[in-house]
KOLDO-138798 format. One record per atom (N, C-alpha, C, O, CB): residue number from 1; residue in three letters; atom name; x, y, z. Coordinates in Angstrom, 3 decimals. Glycine has a CB too. Layout:
BEGIN
SITE    n  res  atom        c1        c2        c3
SITE  NUM  ALA    CA         X         Y         Z
...
***
This chain:
BEGIN
SITE    n  res  atom        c1        c2        c3
SITE    1  MET     N     0.844    -1.171     0.000
SITE    1  MET    CA     0.000     0.000     0.000
SITE    1  MET     C     0.893     1.240     0.000
SITE    1  MET     O     1.736     1.399     0.883
SITE    1  MET    CB    -0.962    -0.005     1.219
SITE    2  ASP     N     0.715     2.102    -0.970
SITE    2  ASP    CA     1.507     3.328    -1.070
SITE    2  ASP     C     0.712     4.480    -0.483
SITE    2  ASP     O    -0.376     4.800    -0.962
SITE    2  ASP    CB     1.900     3.626    -2.545
SITE    3  PHE     N     1.253     5.101     0.548
SITE    3  PHE    CA     0.550     6.193     1.215
SITE    3  PHE     C     1.026     7.558     0.733
SITE    3  PHE     O     0.616     8.573     1.297
SITE    3  PHE    CB     0.730     6.087     2.715
SITE    4  GLY     N     1.879     7.618    -0.293
SITE    4  GLY    CA     2.297     8.885    -0.870
SITE    4  GLY     C     3.212     9.722     0.006
SITE    4  GLY     O     2.952    10.907     0.215
SITE    4  GLY    CB     1.112     9.672    -1.200
SITE    5  VAL     N     4.280     9.125     0.520
SITE    5  VAL    CA     5.221     9.877     1.345
SITE    5  VAL     C     6.341    10.458     0.487
SITE    5  VAL     O     6.571    10.013    -0.638
SITE    5  VAL    CB     5.806     8.980     2.451
SITE    6  LEU     N     7.019    11.436     1.021
SITE    6  LEU    CA     8.185    12.012     0.357
SITE    6  LEU     C     9.393    11.146     0.689
SITE    6  LEU     O     9.852    11.126     1.831
SITE    6  LEU    CB     8.417    13.500     0.794
SITE    7  ARG     N     9.907    10.434    -0.301
SITE    7  ARG    CA    10.996     9.472    -0.072
SITE    7  ARG     C    12.274    10.114     0.463
SITE    7  ARG     O    13.033     9.460     1.179
SITE    7  ARG    CB    11.310     8.748    -1.355
SITE    8  ASP     N    12.526    11.372     0.133
SITE    8  ASP    CA    13.729    12.032     0.641
SITE    8  ASP     C    13.718    12.155     2.161
SITE    8  ASP     O    14.772    12.301     2.779
SITE    8  ASP    CB    13.870    13.410     0.018
SITE    9  ARG     N    12.551    12.097     2.757
SITE    9  ARG    CA    12.462    12.208     4.216
SITE    9  ARG     C    12.783    10.906     4.924
SITE    9  ARG     O    12.989    10.897     6.137
SITE    9  ARG    CB    11.085    12.663     4.614
SITE   10  VAL     N    12.831     9.800     4.182
SITE   10  VAL    CA    13.114     8.509     4.809
SITE   10  VAL     C    14.422     7.898     4.294
SITE   10  VAL     O    14.663     6.701     4.444
SITE   10  VAL    CB    11.957     7.543     4.561
SITE   11  ARG     N    15.248     8.734     3.693
SITE   11  ARG    CA    16.572     8.312     3.221
SITE   11  ARG     C    17.610     9.296     3.741
SITE   11  ARG     O    17.400    10.507     3.677
SITE   11  ARG    CB    16.620     8.227     1.657
SITE   12  PRO     N    18.729     8.791     4.255
SITE   12  PRO    CA    19.771     9.723     4.708
SITE   12  PRO     C    20.328    10.509     3.524
SITE   12  PRO     O    20.425     9.976     2.418
SITE   12  PRO    CB    20.912     8.962     5.431
SITE   13  PRO     N    20.695    11.771     3.747
SITE   13  PRO    CA    21.269    12.564     2.663
SITE   13  PRO     C    22.686    12.093     2.336
SITE   13  PRO     O    23.355    11.474     3.163
SITE   13  PRO    CB    21.278    14.054     3.037
SITE   14  LEU     N    23.124    12.395     1.130
SITE   14  LEU    CA    24.502    12.090     0.742
SITE   14  LEU     C    25.425    13.109     1.395
SITE   14  LEU     O    25.075    14.283     1.516
SITE   14  LEU    CB    24.671    12.099    -0.813
SITE   15  LEU     N    26.595    12.663     1.813
SITE   15  LEU    CA    27.566    13.556     2.437
SITE   15  LEU     C    28.322    14.334     1.375
SITE   15  LEU     O    28.652    13.802     0.315
SITE   15  LEU    CB    28.545    12.767     3.319
SITE   16  SER     N    28.591    15.585     1.667
SITE   16  SER    CA    29.344    16.414     0.716
SITE   16  SER     C    30.827    16.050     0.764
SITE   16  SER     O    31.297    15.457     1.735
SITE   16  SER    CB    29.148    17.925     1.026
SITE   17  ASP     N    31.558    16.410    -0.289
SITE   17  ASP    CA    32.983    16.100    -0.362
SITE   17  ASP     C    33.773    16.753     0.762
SITE   17  ASP     O    34.789    16.202     1.187
SITE   17  ASP    CB    33.540    16.538    -1.696
SITE   18  GLY     N    33.347    17.894     1.250
SITE   18  GLY    CA    34.088    18.612     2.274
SITE   18  GLY     C    33.727    18.238     3.704
SITE   18  GLY     O    34.153    18.911     4.643
SITE   18  GLY    CB    33.883    20.055     2.092
SITE   19  TRP     N    32.955    17.183     3.883
SITE   19  TRP    CA    32.519    16.781     5.215
SITE   19  TRP     C    33.707    16.395     6.079
SITE   19  TRP     O    34.585    15.648     5.648
SITE   19  TRP    CB    31.532    15.619     5.129
SITE   20  ILE     N    33.727    16.911     7.306
SITE   20  ILE    CA    34.769    16.570     8.272
SITE   20  ILE     C    34.176    15.565     9.249
SITE   20  ILE     O    33.202    15.859     9.942
SITE   20  ILE    CB    35.311    17.847     9.022
SITE   21  SER     N    34.762    14.393     9.298
SITE   21  SER    CA    34.268    13.337    10.177
SITE   21  SER     C    34.511    13.716    11.640
SITE   21  SER     O    35.552    14.277    11.982
SITE   21  SER    CB    34.951    11.986     9.845
SITE   22  ARG     N    33.555    13.409    12.477
SITE   22  ARG    CA    33.666    13.678    13.921
SITE   22  ARG     C    33.710    12.338    14.646
SITE   22  ARG     O    32.696    11.853    15.148
SITE   22  ARG    CB    32.465    14.565    14.442
SITE   23  SER     N    34.890    11.755    14.692
SITE   23  SER    CA    35.046    10.393    15.194
SITE   23  SER     C    34.630    10.242    16.665
SITE   23  SER     O    34.085     9.203    17.040
SITE   23  SER    CB    36.484     9.956    15.028
SITE   24  ARG     N    34.875    11.246    17.494
SITE   24  ARG    CA    34.476    11.143    18.907
SITE   24  ARG     C    32.958    11.030    19.010
SITE   24  ARG     O    32.449    10.213    19.778
SITE   24  ARG    CB    34.983    12.371    19.719
SITE   25  LEU     N    32.238    11.836    18.250
SITE   25  LEU    CA    30.777    11.777    18.279
SITE   25  LEU     C    30.255    10.480    17.667
SITE   25  LEU     O    29.259     9.929    18.136
SITE   25  LEU    CB    30.186    12.974    17.539
SITE   26  LEU     N    30.921     9.992    16.629
SITE   26  LEU    CA    30.521     8.711    16.030
SITE   26  LEU     C    30.669     7.573    17.038
SITE   26  LEU     O    29.813     6.692    17.115
SITE   26  LEU    CB    31.363     8.414    14.769
SITE   27  ARG     N    31.749     7.595    17.804
SITE   27  ARG    CA    31.947     6.570    18.847
SITE   27  ARG     C    30.855     6.673    19.922
SITE   27  ARG     O    30.368     5.658    20.421
SITE   27  ARG    CB    33.355     6.719    19.498
SITE   28  GLN     N    30.480     7.905    20.269
SITE   28  GLN    CA    29.408     8.083    21.251
SITE   28  GLN     C    28.085     7.515    20.728
SITE   28  GLN     O    27.340     6.877    21.473
SITE   28  GLN    CB    29.243     9.575    21.600
SITE   29  LEU     N    27.802     7.745    19.466
SITE   29  LEU    CA    26.582     7.170    18.878
SITE   29  LEU     C    26.629     5.652    18.905
SITE   29  LEU     O    25.620     5.006    19.183
SITE   29  LEU    CB    26.391     7.661    17.435
SITE   30  ASP     N    27.799     5.072    18.616
SITE   30  ASP    CA    27.952     3.611    18.689
SITE   30  ASP     C    27.630     3.092    20.090
SITE   30  ASP     O    26.926     2.094    20.243
SITE   30  ASP    CB    29.383     3.201    18.294
SITE   31  GLN     N    28.146     3.771    21.097
SITE   31  GLN    CA    27.909     3.347    22.483
SITE   31  GLN     C    26.433     3.465    22.845
SITE   31  GLN     O    25.880     2.574    23.491
SITE   31  GLN    CB    28.757     4.186    23.455
SITE   32  LEU     N    25.797     4.547    22.437
SITE   32  LEU    CA    24.380     4.730    22.731
SITE   32  LEU     C    23.517     3.697    22.016
SITE   32  LEU     O    22.514     3.237    22.562
SITE   32  LEU    CB    23.940     6.130    22.339
SITE   33  ALA     N    23.905     3.334    20.801
SITE   33  ALA    CA    23.130     2.366    20.013
SITE   33  ALA     C    23.139     0.982    20.654
SITE   33  ALA     O    22.247     0.174    20.394
SITE   33  ALA    CB    23.682     2.278    18.590
SITE   34  GLU     N    24.132     0.706    21.482
SITE   34  GLU    CA    24.160    -0.578    22.184
SITE   34  GLU     C    23.075    -0.650    23.256
SITE   34  GLU     O    22.647    -1.741    23.632
SITE   34  GLU    CB    25.534    -0.808    22.814
SITE   35  LYS     N    22.630     0.505    23.749
SITE   35  LYS    CA    21.637     0.553    24.822
SITE   35  LYS     C    20.229     0.879    24.336
SITE   35  LYS     O    19.247     0.421    24.921
SITE   35  LYS    CB    22.051     1.566    25.845
SITE   36  TYR     N    20.126     1.674    23.260
SITE   36  TYR    CA    18.834     2.218    22.850
SITE   36  TYR     C    18.500     1.842    21.412
SITE   36  TYR     O    19.391     1.680    20.578
SITE   36  TYR    CB    18.828     3.734    23.005
SITE   37  CYS     N    17.188     1.703    21.129
SITE   37  CYS    CA    16.775     1.355    19.768
SITE   37  CYS     C    16.366     2.585    18.961
SITE   37  CYS     O    16.154     2.482    17.753
SITE   37  CYS    CB    15.623     0.363    19.811
SITE   38  VAL     N    16.252     3.739    19.603
SITE   38  VAL    CA    15.932     4.990    18.913
SITE   38  VAL     C    16.946     6.038    19.372
SITE   38  VAL     O    17.144     6.243    20.569
SITE   38  VAL    CB    14.446     5.457    19.208
SITE   39  LEU     N    17.577     6.689    18.412
SITE   39  LEU    CA    18.541     7.741    18.724
SITE   39  LEU     C    18.118     9.031    18.052
SITE   39  LEU     O    17.598     9.016    16.936
SITE   39  LEU    CB    19.964     7.341    18.281
SITE   40  GLY     N    18.335    10.129    18.720
SITE   40  GLY    CA    18.081    11.446    18.144
SITE   40  GLY     C    19.312    12.309    18.334
SITE   40  GLY     O    20.060    12.139    19.297
SITE   40  GLY    CB    16.836    12.112    18.787
SITE   41  VAL     N    19.517    13.229    17.416
SITE   41  VAL    CA    20.638    14.161    17.500
SITE   41  VAL     C    20.046    15.558    17.583
SITE   41  VAL     O    19.304    15.980    16.696
SITE   41  VAL    CB    21.618    14.019    16.269
SITE   42  ILE     N    20.379    16.278    18.659
SITE   42  ILE    CA    19.795    17.600    18.889
SITE   42  ILE     C    20.909    18.618    19.063
SITE   42  ILE     O    21.804    18.435    19.888
SITE   42  ILE    CB    18.864    17.593    20.130
SITE   43  ALA     N    20.852    19.680    18.292
SITE   43  ALA    CA    21.786    20.806    18.398
SITE   43  ALA     C    21.206    21.958    17.592
SITE   43  ALA     O    20.206    21.796    16.894
SITE   43  ALA    CB    23.231    20.420    17.887
SITE   44  GLY     N    21.833    23.112    17.691
SITE   44  GLY    CA    21.361    24.281    16.975
SITE   44  GLY     C    21.589    24.172    15.475
SITE   44  GLY     O    22.283    23.269    15.007
SITE   44  GLY    CB    22.036    25.512    17.504
SITE   45  PRO     N    20.999    25.099    14.724
SITE   45  PRO    CA    21.181    25.116    13.265
SITE   45  PRO     C    22.648    25.258    12.889
SITE   45  PRO     O    23.381    26.050    13.481
SITE   45  PRO    CB    20.374    26.256    12.640
SITE   46  GLY     N    23.066    24.480    11.895
SITE   46  GLY    CA    24.428    24.592    11.371
SITE   46  GLY     C    25.487    23.813    12.127
SITE   46  GLY     O    26.669    23.945    11.810
SITE   46  GLY    CB    24.818    25.999    11.353
SITE   47  TYR     N    25.121    23.015    13.102
SITE   47  TYR    CA    26.098    22.261    13.888
SITE   47  TYR     C    26.461    20.913    13.254
SITE   47  TYR     O    27.333    20.214    13.771
SITE   47  TYR    CB    25.561    22.034    15.285
SITE   48  GLY     N    25.823    20.540    12.165
SITE   48  GLY    CA    26.179    19.302    11.472
SITE   48  GLY     C    25.441    18.071    11.948
SITE   48  GLY     O    25.938    16.956    11.788
SITE   48  GLY    CB    27.620    19.065    11.611
SITE   49  LYS     N    24.261    18.245    12.530
SITE   49  LYS    CA    23.489    17.103    13.031
SITE   49  LYS     C    23.176    16.100    11.928
SITE   49  LYS     O    23.408    14.900    12.072
SITE   49  LYS    CB    22.192    17.584    13.669
SITE   50  THR     N    22.647    16.614    10.829
SITE   50  THR    CA    22.235    15.738     9.731
SITE   50  THR     C    23.431    15.012     9.142
SITE   50  THR     O    23.360    13.811     8.881
SITE   50  THR    CB    21.517    16.540     8.641
SITE   51  SER     N    24.519    15.722     8.932
SITE   51  SER    CA    25.711    15.091     8.359
SITE   51  SER     C    26.297    14.046     9.301
SITE   51  SER     O    26.704    12.972     8.859
SITE   51  SER    CB    26.767    16.147     8.035
SITE   52  LEU     N    26.341    14.355    10.598
SITE   52  LEU    CA    26.839    13.397    11.578
SITE   52  LEU     C    25.992    12.127    11.553
SITE   52  LEU     O    26.524    11.019    11.476
SITE   52  LEU    CB    26.841    14.015    12.990
SITE   53  ALA     N    24.680    12.295    11.619
SITE   53  ALA    CA    23.795    11.140    11.631
SITE   53  ALA     C    23.891    10.350    10.322
SITE   53  ALA     O    23.873     9.120    10.340
SITE   53  ALA    CB    22.355    11.584    11.873
SITE   54  ALA     N    23.991    11.046     9.196
SITE   54  ALA    CA    24.102    10.357     7.902
SITE   54  ALA     C    25.400     9.564     7.816
SITE   54  ALA     O    25.409     8.442     7.310
SITE   54  ALA    CB    24.026    11.367     6.743
SITE   55  GLU     N    26.497    10.141     8.306
SITE   55  GLU    CA    27.762     9.398     8.291
SITE   55  GLU     C    27.665     8.180     9.193
SITE   55  GLU     O    28.086     7.088     8.811
SITE   55  GLU    CB    28.933    10.299     8.734
SITE   56  TRP     N    27.118     8.357    10.380
SITE   56  TRP    CA    27.045     7.251    11.324
SITE   56  TRP     C    26.188     6.117    10.772
SITE   56  TRP     O    26.572     4.949    10.843
SITE   56  TRP    CB    26.487     7.730    12.662
SITE   57  ILE     N    25.032     6.463    10.225
SITE   57  ILE    CA    24.125     5.419     9.731
SITE   57  ILE     C    24.730     4.684     8.527
SITE   57  ILE     O    24.416     3.517     8.294
SITE   57  ILE    CB    22.763     6.035     9.346
SITE   58  SER     N    25.591     5.359     7.768
SITE   58  SER    CA    26.217     4.716     6.603
SITE   58  SER     C    27.182     3.612     7.030
SITE   58  SER     O    27.497     2.735     6.225
SITE   58  SER    CB    26.961     5.758     5.753
SITE   59  TRP     N    27.651     3.632     8.259
SITE   59  TRP    CA    28.578     2.610     8.774
SITE   59  TRP     C    27.860     1.441     9.428
SITE   59  TRP     O    28.484     0.426     9.737
SITE   59  TRP    CB    29.531     3.231     9.770
SITE   60  GLN     N    26.568     1.572     9.641
SITE   60  GLN    CA    25.831     0.594    10.429
SITE   60  GLN     C    25.287    -0.535     9.573
SITE   60  GLN     O    25.037    -0.382     8.377
SITE   60  GLN    CB    24.700     1.267    11.166
SITE   61  THR     N    25.114    -1.673    10.229
SITE   61  THR    CA    24.469    -2.802     9.591
SITE   61  THR     C    22.967    -2.587     9.659
SITE   61  THR     O    22.442    -2.313    10.739
SITE   61  THR    CB    24.880    -4.143    10.261
SITE   62  PRO     N    22.262    -2.700     8.549
SITE   62  PRO    CA    20.804    -2.510     8.571
SITE   62  PRO     C    20.148    -3.503     9.517
SITE   62  PRO     O    20.774    -4.514     9.838
SITE   62  PRO    CB    20.214    -2.661     7.156
SITE   63  PRO     N    18.947    -3.280     9.974
SITE   63  PRO    CA    18.109    -2.160     9.585
SITE   63  PRO     C    18.193    -0.976    10.557
SITE   63  PRO     O    17.911    -1.117    11.747
SITE   63  PRO    CB    16.685    -2.620     9.471
SITE   64  TRP     N    18.571     0.152    10.049
SITE   64  TRP    CA    18.472     1.427    10.761
SITE   64  TRP     C    17.604     2.323     9.904
SITE   64  TRP     O    17.915     2.578     8.740
SITE   64  TRP    CB    19.894     2.076    11.035
SITE   65  ALA     N    16.525     2.794    10.475
SITE   65  ALA    CA    15.596     3.641     9.730
SITE   65  ALA     C    15.982     5.107     9.887
SITE   65  ALA     O    16.465     5.521    10.941
SITE   65  ALA    CB    14.145     3.413    10.205
SITE   66  TRP     N    15.769     5.878     8.845
SITE   66  TRP    CA    16.034     7.312     8.830
SITE   66  TRP     C    14.716     8.035     8.648
SITE   66  TRP     O    13.915     7.676     7.784
SITE   66  TRP    CB    17.044     7.697     7.706
SITE   67  LEU     N    14.491     9.057     9.465
SITE   67  LEU    CA    13.297     9.870     9.301
SITE   67  LEU     C    13.634    11.320     9.617
SITE   67  LEU     O    14.057    11.640    10.729
SITE   67  LEU    CB    12.148     9.359    10.205
SITE   68  THR     N    13.446    12.183     8.649
SITE   68  THR    CA    13.579    13.613     8.862
SITE   68  THR     C    12.196    14.121     9.250
SITE   68  THR     O    11.259    14.064     8.453
SITE   68  THR    CB    14.141    14.351     7.582
SITE   69  ILE     N    12.076    14.614    10.464
SITE   69  ILE    CA    10.778    15.040    10.977
SITE   69  ILE     C    10.514    16.490    10.581
SITE   69  ILE     O    11.385    17.354    10.687
SITE   69  ILE    CB    10.715    14.875    12.514
SITE   70  ALA     N     9.307    16.727    10.130
SITE   70  ALA    CA     8.876    18.065     9.708
SITE   70  ALA     C     7.753    18.543    10.632
SITE   70  ALA     O     7.184    17.747    11.380
SITE   70  ALA    CB     8.400    18.058     8.212
SITE   71  PRO     N     7.436    19.824    10.582
SITE   71  PRO    CA     6.398    20.373    11.479
SITE   71  PRO     C     5.055    19.647    11.416
SITE   71  PRO     O     4.347    19.581    12.420
SITE   71  PRO    CB     6.174    21.819    11.153
SITE   72  GLU     N     4.696    19.105    10.265
SITE   72  GLU    CA     3.388    18.439    10.167
SITE   72  GLU     C     3.321    17.141    10.968
SITE   72  GLU     O     2.245    16.555    11.094
SITE   72  GLU    CB     3.067    18.148     8.715
SITE   73  GLU     N     4.443    16.683    11.508
SITE   73  GLU    CA     4.416    15.471    12.329
SITE   73  GLU     C     3.777    15.702    13.688
SITE   73  GLU     O     3.755    14.797    14.523
SITE   73  GLU    CB     5.816    14.942    12.516
SITE   74  GLU     N     3.255    16.903    13.921
SITE   74  GLU    CA     2.435    17.102    15.114
SITE   74  GLU     C     1.169    16.258    14.991
SITE   74  GLU     O     0.548    15.909    15.995
SITE   74  GLU    CB     2.081    18.610    15.309
SITE   75  ASP     N     0.794    15.938    13.765
SITE   75  ASP    CA    -0.359    15.080    13.486
SITE   75  ASP     C     0.086    13.624    13.635
SITE   75  ASP     O     0.955    13.171    12.891
SITE   75  ASP    CB    -0.944    15.351    12.047
SITE   76  PRO     N    -0.499    12.880    14.589
SITE   76  PRO    CA    -0.071    11.491    14.807
SITE   76  PRO     C    -0.174    10.617    13.556
SITE   76  PRO     O     0.671     9.747    13.347
SITE   76  PRO    CB    -0.898    10.874    15.909
SITE   77  HIS     N    -1.192    10.834    12.722
SITE   77  HIS    CA    -1.354    10.031    11.510
SITE   77  HIS     C    -0.188    10.256    10.551
SITE   77  HIS     O     0.354     9.300     9.998
SITE   77  HIS    CB    -2.685    10.368    10.816
SITE   78  SER     N     0.194    11.499    10.356
SITE   78  SER    CA     1.315    11.820     9.474
SITE   78  SER     C     2.620    11.230    10.008
SITE   78  SER     O     3.409    10.670     9.246
SITE   78  SER    CB     1.450    13.341     9.314
SITE   79  LEU     N     2.846    11.355    11.316
SITE   79  LEU    CA     4.067    10.798    11.908
SITE   79  LEU     C     4.102     9.281    11.717
SITE   79  LEU     O     5.134     8.733    11.329
SITE   79  LEU    CB     4.155    11.153    13.414
SITE   80  LEU     N     3.004     8.610    11.982
SITE   80  LEU    CA     2.937     7.157    11.818
SITE   80  LEU     C     3.171     6.756    10.363
SITE   80  LEU     O     3.829     5.752    10.089
SITE   80  LEU    CB     1.579     6.627    12.298
SITE   81  LEU     N     2.638     7.530     9.449
SITE   81  LEU    CA     2.834     7.288     8.023
SITE   81  LEU     C     4.324     7.315     7.665
SITE   81  LEU     O     4.808     6.445     6.941
SITE   81  LEU    CB     2.067     8.334     7.194
SITE   82  TYR     N     5.039     8.306     8.170
SITE   82  TYR    CA     6.458     8.421     7.880
SITE   82  TYR     C     7.299     7.399     8.633
SITE   82  TYR     O     8.323     6.948     8.120
SITE   82  TYR    CB     6.932     9.803     8.209
SITE   83  ILE     N     6.889     7.030     9.828
SITE   83  ILE    CA     7.589     5.957    10.543
SITE   83  ILE     C     7.476     4.664     9.745
SITE   83  ILE     O     8.456     3.934     9.603
SITE   83  ILE    CB     7.010     5.768    11.977
SITE   84  ARG     N     6.283     4.379     9.223
SITE   84  ARG    CA     6.069     3.179     8.404
SITE   84  ARG     C     6.979     3.201     7.173
SITE   84  ARG     O     7.629     2.205     6.854
SITE   84  ARG    CB     4.584     3.073     7.970
SITE   85  ALA     N     7.019     4.343     6.488
SITE   85  ALA    CA     7.850     4.460     5.286
SITE   85  ALA     C     9.333     4.292     5.617
SITE   85  ALA     O    10.070     3.662     4.859
SITE   85  ALA    CB     7.614     5.817     4.606
SITE   86  ALA     N     9.771     4.850     6.740
SITE   86  ALA    CA    11.181     4.720     7.140
SITE   86  ALA     C    11.519     3.268     7.454
SITE   86  ALA     O    12.594     2.794     7.086
SITE   86  ALA    CB    11.485     5.610     8.363
SITE   87  LEU     N    10.631     2.565     8.119
SITE   87  LEU    CA    10.861     1.150     8.429
SITE   87  LEU     C    10.913     0.310     7.154
SITE   87  LEU     O    11.747    -0.586     7.032
SITE   87  LEU    CB     9.762     0.620     9.364
SITE   88  LEU     N    10.022     0.601     6.205
SITE   88  LEU    CA    10.044    -0.113     4.924
SITE   88  LEU     C    11.339     0.157     4.167
SITE   88  LEU     O    11.945    -0.766     3.624
SITE   88  LEU    CB     8.840     0.292     4.063
SITE   89  GLU     N    11.764     1.413     4.129
SITE   89  GLU    CA    12.993     1.787     3.430
SITE   89  GLU     C    14.201     1.071     4.028
SITE   89  GLU     O    15.125     0.699     3.306
SITE   89  GLU    CB    13.199     3.306     3.487
SITE   90  ALA     N    14.192     0.879     5.344
SITE   90  ALA    CA    15.311     0.221     6.029
SITE   90  ALA     C    15.246    -1.298     5.930
SITE   90  ALA     O    16.206    -1.985     6.278
SITE   90  ALA    CB    15.337     0.631     7.488
SITE   91  GLY     N    14.126    -1.822     5.461
SITE   91  GLY    CA    13.975    -3.270     5.393
SITE   91  GLY     C    13.746    -3.897     6.760
SITE   91  GLY     O    14.069    -5.065     6.978
SITE   91  GLY    CB    15.192    -3.882     4.754
SITE   92  ALA     N    13.190    -3.120     7.672
SITE   92  ALA    CA    12.959    -3.598     9.037
SITE   92  ALA     C    11.809    -4.605     9.074
SITE   92  ALA     O    10.900    -4.563     8.245
SITE   92  ALA    CB    12.660    -2.416     9.979
SITE   93  ASP     N    11.870    -5.499    10.045
SITE   93  ASP    CA    10.834    -6.502    10.251
SITE   93  ASP     C     9.822    -5.945    11.254
SITE   93  ASP     O    10.147    -5.756    12.426
SITE   93  ASP    CB    11.446    -7.856    10.753
SITE   94  PHE     N     8.607    -5.685    10.797
SITE   94  PHE    CA     7.563    -5.181    11.679
SITE   94  PHE     C     6.209    -5.649    11.160
SITE   94  PHE     O     6.105    -6.131    10.032
SITE   94  PHE    CB     7.613    -3.630    11.779
SITE   95  ASP     N     5.180    -5.508    11.978
SITE   95  ASP    CA     3.835    -5.966    11.642
SITE   95  ASP     C     3.172    -4.943    10.712
SITE   95  ASP     O     2.508    -4.016    11.176
SITE   95  ASP    CB     2.980    -6.181    12.934
SITE   96  ARG     N     3.354    -5.115     9.412
SITE   96  ARG    CA     2.832    -4.154     8.424
SITE   96  ARG     C     1.312    -4.097     8.414
SITE   96  ARG     O     0.730    -3.018     8.296
SITE   96  ARG    CB     3.331    -4.512     7.034
SITE   97  GLU     N     0.668    -5.250     8.536
SITE   97  GLU    CA    -0.800    -5.268     8.500
SITE   97  GLU     C    -1.382    -4.466     9.658
SITE   97  GLU     O    -2.350    -3.725     9.485
SITE   97  GLU    CB    -1.323    -6.715     8.546
SITE   98  ARG     N    -0.798    -4.615    10.817
SITE   98  ARG    CA    -1.298    -3.879    11.985
SITE   98  ARG     C    -1.096    -2.379    11.802
SITE   98  ARG     O    -2.000    -1.587    12.070
SITE   98  ARG    CB    -0.592    -4.355    13.270
SITE   99  LEU     N     0.081    -1.996    11.348
SITE   99  LEU    CA     0.365    -0.571    11.141
SITE   99  LEU     C    -0.515     0.009    10.031
SITE   99  LEU     O    -1.026     1.122    10.158
SITE   99  LEU    CB     1.855    -0.367    10.797
SITE  100  ASP     N    -0.689    -0.741     8.950
SITE  100  ASP    CA    -1.571    -0.271     7.870
SITE  100  ASP     C    -3.006    -0.123     8.383
SITE  100  ASP     O    -3.709     0.813     8.002
SITE  100  ASP    CB    -1.529    -1.249     6.662
SITE  101  GLY     N    -3.441    -1.050     9.248
SITE  101  GLY    CA    -4.776    -0.945     9.823
SITE  101  GLY     C    -4.928     0.325    10.651
SITE  101  GLY     O    -5.958     0.995    10.574
SITE  101  GLY    CB    -5.077    -2.166    10.680
SITE  102  LEU     N    -3.918     0.658    11.436
SITE  102  LEU    CA    -3.965     1.895    12.218
SITE  102  LEU     C    -4.041     3.117    11.308
SITE  102  LEU     O    -4.765     4.071    11.593
SITE  102  LEU    CB    -2.737     1.996    13.134
SITE  103  LEU     N    -3.298     3.080    10.227
SITE  103  LEU    CA    -3.301     4.219     9.289
SITE  103  LEU     C    -4.663     4.353     8.609
SITE  103  LEU     O    -5.143     5.469     8.411
SITE  103  LEU    CB    -2.188     4.049     8.220
SITE  104  ARG     N    -5.289     3.234     8.249
SITE  104  ARG    CA    -6.612     3.296     7.626
SITE  104  ARG     C    -7.661     3.857     8.573
SITE  104  ARG     O    -8.606     4.521     8.149
SITE  104  ARG    CB    -7.034     1.917     7.155
SITE  105  GLN     N    -7.480     3.579     9.873
SITE  105  GLN    CA    -8.428     4.078    10.869
SITE  105  GLN     C    -8.323     5.583    11.062
SITE  105  GLN     O    -9.254     6.227    11.546
SITE  105  GLN    CB    -8.205     3.380    12.194
SITE  106  GLY     N    -7.171     6.139    10.673
SITE  106  GLY    CA    -6.983     7.577    10.829
SITE  106  GLY     C    -6.646     7.939    12.245
SITE  106  GLY     O    -6.454     9.115    12.553
SITE  106  GLY    CB    -8.211     8.322    10.395
***
């Protein structure tokens, strides 16, 4: 079932040629990933959050889902729609019928 999501929001961006790797932060993400199944990166504009996360996820063994959250995710239906798309893009194993049923219910 295609719910019409924007695929760029569920795929990590490509890193630019001038990207400077932040190995200390990458190691911290590795350590956190051993404890938690959901990770978020929070910092001010221009601090390299997206690039850091994209580099880190490129080193990981799937399935790791990527989701760029936008203001419309205040709506639970929209957020669930994008979570579903991110899980599908990552090839994650989840109960698709149940999630699709929730989405149909609105």
